[in-house]
C-alpha positions, 0 to 999 in steps of 0.5 A: 790659876790663869794668874799663875801661868801669867807670871811663868814669863817671870820665872823663865828669865830668872831661870834663864839668868841662873842658867847664864851664870852656870855656864858662864861662871867666870865671864858673866859678872853680875855687878855690871848689869847691876850698874847698867840696870840701876843708873840707866834702864830702871830710871826709863822704867821708873819714868815711863810707869809714872807717866801713864797714869794720871796723879790721883789718890791712889798713886800718892797714898799707895807709897806712904801706905806701903811705908807705913806698913813696913815700919809698924812691922820694924817696931815690932821686931826691934822689941823681939830681935834680941830674944831670937838672936844672941849675936848682934850681927845676927840681929843686924841681918834680921832687922835690915833685910826682913822688910825689904822686898823684891819690889823692883826686880821682881815686883814690877814685872810681877805687877804686870803678869798679874794686874796689867800694864796699868798696874807700873805706875803704883809698883814703880812708886812704891819701889821708890818708897822701898828704896828710901826705907833701904838706904835709911834704915837697912843701911843703919842696921848693916852698918851700926858700927860705922854708920854715918847719917850724912853718908847714907843720906848721900847715898840717897841722892845719888839714886838717880831713880829717885830724881827720875821719879820726882821729874815724872811726877812732875811731867804727870802733874802738869799734863805734859805731852810725850812725843809718840817716838819718844815714849815708843823708846822709853817703853823699849827700855823699860821692858829691857829693864824688867828683862835684866832685873830678872836675869840679875836675880837669877844670877844671884841666886846661883852663888848660894849653895843649899848645903850651907844655908844657915836655916835659923836666921833664913827661917825666921826672916822668911816668917817675917817676910811671907807671913807676918809683913803681909798679914799686917798689911792686909789688916791695915789696908783693910781697916786704916786705908781707902785704897780702892781694891785694884791699888789695895792688891797691888799693895798687898802683892809688893808686900808678899815678894821674897826678899831684895838682892839688893839686901846682899849687896848692902851686907857686902858693902858692910862686912855684915854676913853677906852670905847669910843674907843671900841664903835668906833671899834664896830660901824666901824666893823658894818659899814665894814660888810655893805660895804664889798661888795661895798669895794670889787666892788671899788677894782676890778673896779679901781685897773686893 
């Protein structure tokens, strides 16, 4: 129960973002905050997180384990998606968004709340793995008819978080000491990033209206995100990795987080039913809040 109370600040800032958008609907533009977060504060957060813990086996293995689990699930979805949805656009939404979790906006702050500040290194590098999946596979499914592989690769190269992650790993590996005053500035930027990310998440949720939610696709996506993906991840971690219990728990938590808001951005960019995606994010987030205590107990029971 302590872990559930520990994540209350996370939901407080999400609610604060939701309330701010409700009060200042026209004055607040979440895209401005997205740009500030993506290009300035998230790179600081990732650099800070990846220089806090010395490079070890778990730090390198955890993102590969995350990608392996997600790709295994993707293969299964490719086999069944045409049996669930008749329209190609619904199939695209299902394949593109079901496996993409909110590992950055929610996963990093949630990791701190449950596992402590030491979790940032692992949640940050797992978030990088999630970003790679988004900009390779999700972009492809959202933009099948107009997709160019070169454009997807170029999009990946433009993400500053990836370059900052590589630089942080280099600094970490070389054992370069960071001046304490610079480190304080990095820490301030990192915590600012987490608050901004949660505010953005709450602002996006405000735009979804419950009465018009397409329940069929939203529920199908949530079943994959909150049942199938964590279950496959749990089996994979227990039987096919030798991660220590602390990192294994963080990895499972990252698989359990709700859908990413970035799904909405990509769906809107490629005109692939962005409202359906936004509605699915809302349903997934609500389910996550309901399942949070149960999920924590599952992690504590199986990962020892």
